[in-house]
N, CA, C and O atoms as a MOPAC input file, in Angstrom:
PM7 MOZYME 1SCF
protein

 N     49.66300 1    73.61700 1   -69.96000 1
 C     49.03900 1    74.88800 1   -69.63300 1
 C     47.92000 1    74.63700 1   -68.63500 1
 O     47.23200 1    73.61800 1   -68.70200 1
 N     47.74200 1    75.57400 1   -67.70900 1
 C     46.67800 1    75.48000 1   -66.71700 1
 C     45.58900 1    76.50000 1   -67.05400 1
 O     45.83200 1    77.50100 1   -67.72800 1
 N     44.40200 1    76.21500 1   -66.57000 1
 C     43.25900 1    77.08600 1   -66.82200 1
 C     42.57800 1    77.38500 1   -65.49700 1
 O     42.61200 1    76.58300 1   -64.56400 1
 N     41.96100 1    78.55200 1   -65.43600 1
 C     41.23500 1    78.95900 1   -64.25000 1
 C     39.95100 1    79.65200 1   -64.64900 1
 O     39.60900 1    79.72700 1   -65.82900 1
 N     39.24600 1    80.15500 1   -63.65600 1
 C     37.99200 1    80.85800 1   -63.89800 1
 C     38.11100 1    82.26600 1   -63.32800 1
 O     38.32700 1    82.44700 1   -62.13000 1
 N     37.96700 1    83.25900 1   -64.20200 1
 C     37.99700 1    84.65600 1   -63.80600 1
 C     36.58100 1    85.05200 1   -63.39900 1
 O     35.63500 1    84.87600 1   -64.16600 1
 N     36.44400 1    85.58500 1   -62.19000 1
 C     35.13500 1    85.92200 1   -61.63300 1
 C     34.97900 1    87.44000 1   -61.57500 1
 O     35.85600 1    88.14700 1   -61.07900 1
 N     33.86000 1    87.92600 1   -62.08600 1
 C     33.54800 1    89.34900 1   -62.01400 1
 C     32.16800 1    89.50200 1   -61.38300 1
 O     31.22500 1    88.79300 1   -61.73400 1
 N     32.07100 1    90.43400 1   -60.44900 1
 C     30.80800 1    90.69700 1   -59.77200 1
 C     30.55600 1    92.19100 1   -59.84100 1
 O     31.44900 1    92.99000 1   -59.56000 1
 N     29.34000 1    92.56900 1   -60.21600 1
 C     28.98400 1    93.98400 1   -60.20500 1
 C     27.63100 1    94.14100 1   -59.53900 1
 O     26.77400 1    93.26000 1   -59.61200 1
 N     27.46000 1    95.27100 1   -58.89300 1
 C     26.22400 1    95.52900 1   -58.18100 1
 C     26.33200 1    95.09500 1   -56.72900 1
 O     27.42000 1    94.81100 1   -56.22900 1
 N     25.21000 1    95.05000 1   -56.07700 1
 C     25.21100 1    94.71300 1   -54.66000 1
 C     25.81200 1    95.84400 1   -53.84800 1
 O     25.89400 1    96.97300 1   -54.33300 1
 N     26.22500 1    95.57300 1   -52.65100 1
 C     26.75600 1    96.60700 1   -51.75700 1
 C     28.22000 1    96.94500 1   -52.02600 1
 O     28.68600 1    98.01100 1   -51.62500 1
 N     28.95100 1    96.05700 1   -52.69800 1
 C     30.39500 1    96.24600 1   -52.86300 1
 C     30.78500 1    96.81900 1   -54.22200 1
 O     31.96100 1    97.11300 1   -54.43400 1
 N     29.84800 1    96.98900 1   -55.14800 1
 C     30.19300 1    97.48900 1   -56.47100 1
 C     30.90900 1    96.43600 1   -57.29400 1
 O     30.68100 1    95.23900 1   -57.12000 1
 N     31.78100 1    96.88400 1   -58.19600 1
 C     32.49800 1    95.96200 1   -59.07500 1
 C     33.72800 1    95.39300 1   -58.37800 1
 O     34.45000 1    96.10500 1   -57.68100 1
 N     33.95100 1    94.09400 1   -58.57900 1
 C     35.16700 1    93.43900 1   -58.11800 1
 C     35.43900 1    92.23600 1   -58.99200 1
 O     34.52500 1    91.70200 1   -59.62000 1
 N     36.70300 1    91.79900 1   -59.04100 1
 C     37.08900 1    90.67600 1   -59.88600 1
 C     38.27600 1    89.94900 1   -59.27500 1
 O     39.12500 1    90.56300 1   -58.62900 1
 N     38.33100 1    88.63800 1   -59.48300 1
 C     39.42900 1    87.81600 1   -58.96900 1
 C     39.31600 1    86.41800 1   -59.55800 1
 O     38.29800 1    86.05800 1   -60.14800 1
 N     40.37900 1    85.63800 1   -59.38900 1
 C     40.34800 1    84.22900 1   -59.79800 1
 C     39.50500 1    83.43500 1   -58.81300 1
 O     39.51700 1    83.71700 1   -57.61500 1
 N     38.77700 1    82.44800 1   -59.30900 1
 C     38.00800 1    81.54000 1   -58.46400 1
 C     38.97800 1    80.77500 1   -57.57100 1
 O     40.02100 1    80.31400 1   -58.03400 1
 N     38.63500 1    80.64200 1   -56.29600 1
 C     39.47600 1    79.92900 1   -55.33800 1
 C     38.87000 1    78.55500 1   -55.02900 1
 O     37.66100 1    78.35300 1   -55.13800 1
 N     39.73500 1    77.62600 1   -54.64300 1
 C     39.29200 1    76.30400 1   -54.21600 1
 C     38.90100 1    76.35900 1   -52.73700 1
 O     38.96600 1    77.42100 1   -52.11800 1
 N     38.50300 1    75.23900 1   -52.17900 1
 C     38.12100 1    75.18000 1   -50.77000 1
 C     39.29300 1    75.50700 1   -49.85500 1
 O     39.08200 1    75.94000 1   -48.72100 1
 N     40.51800 1    75.31100 1   -50.31900 1
 C     41.70600 1    75.57300 1   -49.50400 1
 C     42.18100 1    77.01900 1   -49.61100 1
 O     43.15300 1    77.39600 1   -48.95700 1
 N     41.51300 1    77.82900 1   -50.42100 1
 C     41.88500 1    79.21900 1   -50.57700 1
 C     42.88600 1    79.48100 1   -51.69200 1
 O     43.25900 1    80.62900 1   -51.93300 1
 N     43.32400 1    78.43300 1   -52.37400 1
 C     44.25100 1    78.57500 1   -53.50100 1
 C     43.44000 1    78.76300 1   -54.78800 1
 O     42.26000 1    78.41500 1   -54.84300 1
 N     44.07900 1    79.31500 1   -55.81300 1
 C     43.38200 1    79.48100 1   -57.08900 1
 C     42.97300 1    78.10500 1   -57.61500 1
 O     43.77800 1    77.17500 1   -57.64100 1
 N     41.71200 1    77.99100 1   -58.03400 1
 C     41.20900 1    76.74200 1   -58.61000 1
 C     41.79500 1    76.57600 1   -60.01100 1
 O     41.63700 1    77.45500 1   -60.85800 1
 N     42.46700 1    75.46000 1   -60.25600 1
 C     43.07700 1    75.18200 1   -61.55200 1
 C     42.40000 1    73.99300 1   -62.21600 1
 O     41.95600 1    73.05900 1   -61.55000 1
 N     42.33100 1    74.04500 1   -63.53500 1
 C     41.72700 1    72.98100 1   -64.33700 1
 C     42.72900 1    72.56400 1   -65.40100 1
 O     43.50200 1    73.38700 1   -65.89200 1
 N     42.71400 1    71.29400 1   -65.75300 1
 C     43.66800 1    70.75800 1   -66.73700 1
 C     43.31000 1    71.14300 1   -68.16800 1
 O     44.19100 1    71.28000 1   -69.01600 1
 N     42.01100 1    71.31800 1   -68.43700 1
 C     41.58800 1    71.64700 1   -69.79900 1
 C     40.66500 1    72.86100 1   -69.77300 1
 O     40.00100 1    73.14000 1   -68.77500 1
 N     40.64100 1    73.56700 1   -70.88400 1
 C     39.74000 1    74.71300 1   -71.01000 1
 C     38.28500 1    74.25400 1   -70.95900 1
 O     37.41400 1    74.98300 1   -70.48500 1
 N     38.03000 1    73.04600 1   -71.44700 1
 C     36.66200 1    72.51200 1   -71.42900 1
 C     36.17500 1    72.29000 1   -69.99500 1
 O     35.02000 1    72.57400 1   -69.67900 1
 N     37.06200 1    71.77800 1   -69.12600 1
 C     36.68500 1    71.57500 1   -67.71800 1
 C     36.40600 1    72.91700 1   -67.04200 1
 O     35.42700 1    73.06000 1   -66.30900 1
 N     37.26700 1    73.88900 1   -67.29200 1
 C     37.07500 1    75.21100 1   -66.70700 1
 C     35.79800 1    75.84800 1   -67.22900 1
 O     35.05300 1    76.45000 1   -66.45600 1
 N     35.53000 1    75.73000 1   -68.51600 1
 C     34.33000 1    76.33100 1   -69.09900 1
 C     33.06600 1    75.66800 1   -68.57000 1
 O     32.06500 1    76.34300 1   -68.32900 1
 N     33.10400 1    74.35700 1   -68.39000 1
 C     31.95300 1    73.64600 1   -67.84900 1
 C     31.61400 1    74.14600 1   -66.44200 1
 O     30.44700 1    74.37300 1   -66.12400 1
 N     32.64000 1    74.31700 1   -65.60600 1
 C     32.41900 1    74.82300 1   -64.24100 1
 C     31.96200 1    76.27600 1   -64.28300 1
 O     31.08900 1    76.66300 1   -63.50600 1
 N     32.52600 1    77.08300 1   -65.16600 1
 C     32.11200 1    78.47900 1   -65.30400 1
 C     30.64400 1    78.56800 1   -65.72200 1
 O     29.89300 1    79.38600 1   -65.19300 1
 N     30.24200 1    77.73000 1   -66.66600 1
 C     28.84200 1    77.71200 1   -67.10600 1
 C     27.91200 1    77.36500 1   -65.94800 1
 O     26.84800 1    77.96600 1   -65.79800 1
 N     28.31800 1    76.39200 1   -65.12700 1
 C     27.51100 1    75.98300 1   -63.98200 1
 C     27.39800 1    77.13000 1   -62.96700 1
 O     26.31300 1    77.39600 1   -62.45000 1
 N     28.50300 1    77.79900 1   -62.68700 1
 C     28.48400 1    78.92800 1   -61.75100 1
 C     27.62200 1    80.07600 1   -62.26800 1
 O     26.87900 1    80.68600 1   -61.50000 1
 N     27.71600 1    80.37500 1   -63.56900 1
 C     26.88100 1    81.42900 1   -64.15900 1
 C     25.40100 1    81.11300 1   -63.97600 1
 O     24.61200 1    81.99000 1   -63.62300 1
 N     25.02900 1    79.86500 1   -64.21600 1
 C     23.62600 1    79.46100 1   -64.07200 1
 C     23.17700 1    79.50100 1   -62.61200 1
 O     22.05800 1    79.92300 1   -62.32100 1
 N     24.04100 1    79.06500 1   -61.69100 1
 C     23.67800 1    79.01900 1   -60.27200 1
 C     23.58800 1    80.40300 1   -59.64400 1
 O     22.69400 1    80.64800 1   -58.83400 1
 N     24.47700 1    81.29600 1   -59.99100 1
 C     24.57900 1    82.57600 1   -59.29600 1
 C     23.69000 1    83.67300 1   -59.87100 1
 O     23.32100 1    84.60000 1   -59.15000 1
 N     23.34300 1    83.59000 1   -61.13600 1
 C     22.53400 1    84.63300 1   -61.76800 1
 C     21.06200 1    84.22500 1   -61.79500 1
 O     20.52200 1    83.86900 1   -62.84200 1
 N     20.43600 1    84.28200 1   -60.64600 1
 C     19.02600 1    83.91300 1   -60.53400 1
 C     18.18700 1    85.17000 1   -60.29100 1
 O     18.73000 1    86.25700 1   -60.09700 1
 N     16.88900 1    85.01600 1   -60.30300 1
 C     15.98100 1    86.16300 1   -60.22200 1
 C     16.13600 1    86.97000 1   -58.93100 1
 O     15.87200 1    88.17200 1   -58.93200 1
 N     16.55500 1    86.34500 1   -57.83900 1
 C     16.66500 1    87.04800 1   -56.55500 1
 C     18.07500 1    87.55300 1   -56.26300 1
 O     18.32000 1    88.11200 1   -55.19400 1
 N     18.99500 1    87.36700 1   -57.19000 1
 C     20.37700 1    87.82000 1   -56.98300 1
 C     20.41300 1    89.34800 1   -56.90500 1
 O     19.74900 1    90.02900 1   -57.68600 1
 N     21.18500 1    89.87600 1   -55.96700 1
 C     21.30400 1    91.32700 1   -55.80900 1
 C     22.50800 1    91.87700 1   -56.55900 1
 O     22.72800 1    93.08800 1   -56.58500 1
 N     23.28100 1    90.99500 1   -57.16300 1
 C     24.45500 1    91.39500 1   -57.94400 1
 C     24.48100 1    90.55600 1   -59.22200 1
 O     23.79200 1    89.54100 1   -59.32900 1
 N     25.27800 1    90.99300 1   -60.17300 1
 C     25.43800 1    90.26300 1   -61.43000 1
 C     26.80100 1    89.57600 1   -61.42200 1
 O     27.81800 1    90.20900 1   -61.14200 1
 N     26.81800 1    88.28600 1   -61.72800 1
 C     28.03500 1    87.48400 1   -61.69800 1
 C     28.40900 1    87.05800 1   -63.11300 1
 O     27.54400 1    86.72200 1   -63.92200 1
 N     29.70800 1    87.07600 1   -63.39900 1
 C     30.19800 1    86.60500 1   -64.70100 1
 C     31.44200 1    85.76200 1   -64.46200 1
 O     32.42800 1    86.23600 1   -63.89700 1
 N     31.38500 1    84.51500 1   -64.89700 1
 C     32.50500 1    83.57900 1   -64.75700 1
 C     33.00900 1    83.21500 1   -66.14300 1
 O     32.22700 1    82.81400 1   -67.00500 1
 N     34.32500 1    83.35400 1   -66.36400 1
 C     34.91700 1    83.12600 1   -67.66600 1
 C     36.13600 1    82.21800 1   -67.52500 1
 O     37.00700 1    82.47000 1   -66.69300 1
 N     36.19800 1    81.16500 1   -68.33600 1
 C     37.36800 1    80.28700 1   -68.34800 1
 C     38.49900 1    80.97700 1   -69.11100 1
 O     38.29600 1    81.51500 1   -70.19900 1
 N     39.71300 1    80.94900 1   -68.50700 1
 C     40.87900 1    81.59200 1   -69.11500 1
 C     42.13600 1    80.78600 1   -68.82400 1
 O     42.21000 1    80.05800 1   -67.83400 1
 N     43.11800 1    80.92900 1   -69.69800 1
 C     44.44200 1    80.36100 1   -69.42300 1
 C     45.07700 1    81.17800 1   -68.30800 1
 O     44.94200 1    82.40200 1   -68.28300 1
 N     45.76600 1    80.51700 1   -67.38700 1
 C     46.35800 1    81.22200 1   -66.25300 1
 C     47.83700 1    81.53900 1   -66.43900 1
 O     48.38700 1    82.35200 1   -65.69600 1
 N     48.47600 1    80.92600 1   -67.39600 1
 C     49.92200 1    81.05800 1   -67.62200 1
 C     50.52200 1    81.98500 1   -66.70500 1
 O     51.73000 1    82.21300 1   -66.75800 1

C-alpha cells in the first residue's frame, strides 16, 4: 500500500482548495509507510502555519490506494 499527504488550504486570496502533495517532478508524493507520510505532514504543518501566514494549512497522511 502507498501513502500520500492530503493538503487543504483555506483563507488567503484563493479561498478553500485541496489536493495531494506533489513531488519536485510534479507527480504525487508517495511514501512507503504511514509513519513516513505522517512525519512529513507534521513537518509541513509546523512550517506553514506560522504567525504571519495569510492562510491556514492542513496536511494529513492518508492511504492513496
